[in-house]
VEXDREN-2710 file (C-alpha; in Angstrom, 1 decimal):
% VEXDREN-2710
k/r/px/py/pz
1/LEU/7.8/-7.9/0.2
2/GLN/9.1/-11.2/1.5
3/THR/12.3/-9.5/2.6
4/LEU/10.3/-6.8/4.4
5/LYS/8.2/-9.6/6.0
6/SER/11.2/-11.4/7.4
7/SER/12.8/-8.2/8.7
8/ASP/12.6/-6.9/12.2
9/LEU/11.5/-3.4/11.1
10/TRP/8.0/-3.8/12.6
11/ASN/9.6/-3.8/16.1
12/GLN/11.7/-0.7/15.5
13/ASP/10.5/3.0/15.7
14/ASP/6.9/2.0/16.2
15/GLY/6.8/0.3/12.9
16/LYS/7.0/3.5/10.9
17/GLU/9.9/2.4/8.8
18/PHE/8.2/-0.9/8.1
19/LEU/5.1/0.9/6.8
20/ALA/7.2/3.5/4.9
21/ARG/8.9/0.7/3.1
22/LEU/5.7/-1.2/2.5
23/SER/4.1/1.9/1.0
24/PHE/7.2/2.6/-1.1
25/ILE/7.2/-1.0/-2.5
26/PHE/3.5/-0.8/-3.3
27/ARG/3.8/2.6/-4.9
28/GLU/6.8/1.5/-6.9
29/TYR/4.8/-1.5/-8.2
30/LEU/1.9/0.8/-9.2
31/GLU/4.3/3.2/-10.9
32/ASN/6.0/0.4/-12.9
33/GLN/2.8/-1.5/-13.7
34/TYR/0.6/1.5/-14.7
35/ASN/3.1/4.1/-15.8
36/PHE/2.3/7.0/-13.5
37/PRO/4.6/8.5/-10.9
38/ALA/3.1/6.9/-7.8
39/VAL/6.2/7.2/-5.7
40/GLU/6.1/10.9/-6.0
41/MET/2.4/11.3/-5.6
42/SER/0.2/11.7/-2.5
43/SER/-2.2/9.0/-1.6
44/PRO/-5.2/11.0/-2.8
45/GLU/-3.5/11.6/-6.1
46/ILE/-2.8/7.9/-6.4
47/MET/-6.4/7.1/-5.6
48/ASP/-7.6/9.4/-8.4
49/LYS/-5.5/7.4/-10.8
50/ILE/-6.6/4.1/-9.4
51/LYS/-10.3/5.1/-9.7
52/LEU/-9.7/5.8/-13.4
53/ILE/-7.8/2.6/-14.0
54/PHE/-10.2/0.3/-12.0
55/ALA/-13.4/2.2/-12.3
56/GLU/-15.6/-0.9/-12.4
57/ASN/-13.9/-2.7/-9.5
58/THR/-14.9/-0.9/-6.3
59/ASN/-13.7/-3.7/-4.1
60/LEU/-10.1/-3.4/-5.5
61/ILE/-10.3/0.4/-5.2
62/SER/-11.2/-0.1/-1.5
63/GLN/-8.4/-2.6/-0.9
64/ILE/-5.8/-0.2/-2.4
65/TYR/-7.3/2.8/-0.5
66/HIS/-7.1/0.8/2.8
67/LEU/-3.4/-0.1/2.3
68/LEU/-2.4/3.5/1.5
69/TYR/-4.6/4.9/4.3
70/VAL/-3.0/2.7/7.0
71/SER/0.5/3.7/5.9
72/ASP/-0.5/7.4/5.9
73/MET/-2.2/7.2/9.3
74/VAL/0.9/5.7/10.9
75/LYS/3.3/8.0/9.0
76/PHE/1.4/11.1/10.2
77/ALA/1.1/9.7/13.8
78/LYS/-2.7/9.5/13.7
79/ALA/-2.7/5.7/14.4
80/LYS/-0.5/3.4/16.3
81/THR/1.0/0.3/14.7
82/ASN/-0.3/-1.9/17.5
83/GLU/-3.7/-1.5/15.8
84/PHE/-2.3/-3.6/12.9
85/LYS/-0.5/-6.8/12.3
86/PRO/2.5/-6.7/10.0
87/ASP/1.7/-10.1/8.3
88/ASP/-1.8/-8.8/7.6
89/LEU/-0.5/-5.7/6.0
90/ILE/2.0/-7.6/3.9
91/ASN/-0.8/-10.0/2.8
92/GLN/-3.0/-7.1/1.9
93/ALA/-0.2/-5.7/-0.3
94/ILE/0.3/-9.0/-2.0
95/GLN/-3.5/-9.4/-2.5
96/CYS/-3.7/-5.9/-4.1
97/ILE/-0.8/-6.7/-6.4
98/THR/-2.3/-10.1/-7.3
99/ASP/-5.8/-8.5/-7.9
100/THR/-4.5/-5.6/-10.0
101/LYS/-2.5/-8.0/-12.2
102/ASN/-5.6/-10.1/-12.7
103/GLU/-7.9/-7.1/-13.4
104/LYS/-8.3/-6.0/-17.0
105/LYS/-7.3/-2.4/-17.6
END
């Protein structure tokens, strides 16, 4: 994530590559941490798994949903990257990773 943060990808191709990489990094983390194929799954499929894993933590579920939702909205051209700040998105990903590591499964 730090490499992505220091890259210039946000300023290229409307930030789509930046968000694609951010989404991939986060999905790869989920896949490795919770042993399900998150990289190959759609965001709704991932959210179904997340809701099972973190059923008691609706705040964490919302955080993860937001991160995946933003990536999908830009990927499918339903939102512009100028609506978001790259540092905020990286920080959200870091916060989701920190919170999931601290959450009991």
